[in-house]
N, C-alpha and C positions, 0 to 999 in steps of 0.2 A: 039667773038660771033657776030652773025649777028643782025641787027636792028630788023628784023622780029621776031627772037627768043625772044629778049627782050620785044618787044611789046606783044607777046603772054603771056609771064610770067606776065607782068604788067596787062593785061586784065584779066587773070585768077585770079590774086590776088585781083583785084577790085571786080570781081563777087563773089568770095568766101567770102571776108570780107564784102561786101555789103549785101549779103544774111544773114549774121549773125547779122549785126548791124542794118539793116533797121527796123526790128520789134521793137527794143528798141527805136529807134528814133521816129517811128510813134506813139507808145503807151506810151511814157514817160509821167508820171504824170497824166495818164487817168485811170479811173476805168472801165475796160473792162468787159462786162457782155454778157451773152447769147451765141449765135453761135460763135462769134469771140473768146471768151475765150475758149470754148470747142475746137475750131479749133486749137488755139495756143497750148493748152495742149496736143493735139493728134499728132501734127507734129513730135516731136522726136520719138514717138513710131512707127509711120508709116515709118519714114526714117530708123530706125533700122531694122524693118521688111523687108523693100525693100533691104537692104544690106545683111541681114543674110539668109533669106529664099532661094534665088537662090543658095547660096553656100551649103546649107544643102541638097537641092534636086538634084542639078547638080554639084557634086564636080569635075568631070572630063570632063565637057562639055556636057554630056548626062544624061538624067534622070535615076537615080538609086534609087530604093525603098528598095528592100529586103537586098542586100549586101552592105549597105551604113552605115558605122559606124558614119558618120557625122550626118545624119538624126536621127538615133536612139538615139545617145548620146544627141542630141539637144532636142528631145521629152522627154526623161527620165529626163534630167536636168531641163526642164521646169516644169514637174510634181513635181519633188523634190523641186524646188524653191517655188512652190505654197503652199506646206505644211511645209517647213522649211525656214522661212524668215531670213536666215543668208547668206550674200553674200559670205563670205569666204568658208563656207561649201558647198554652191552651186557650186563654182568654183572647189573646190577639188573633189566633187562628179562628176561633168561633165568631168573633166580631167581623173579621174579614170575609169569612164564608157567608155569614148572614147578609152582610152588605152586598156581596156579589150576587147571591141568590135572590135577594129582594129586588135588585135591579133587573135580573134576568127573568124572574117569574112574574113580575108585575109590569 
């Protein structure tokens, strides 16, 4: 392996690990209130949305709304999970809906 490749891996490791550890180090032993606490609590939700929503709307690289089993299964699973707070049932429901819609729409 080249030195540049190892440097890239090391830098990526430091950035990834640092982003996860830095908040714990900054706020260790402190009672965080107000805007900072709200911000910290919403970061995981925002990151999950940023990762999931583009895959739901553009599964093949272009925007597809009507014939998109990913989008409709995601929306229906979200609605199901709002009314049935059981993670296992939500996963089974989402997989079943996706499978059915995938067969129906393709």
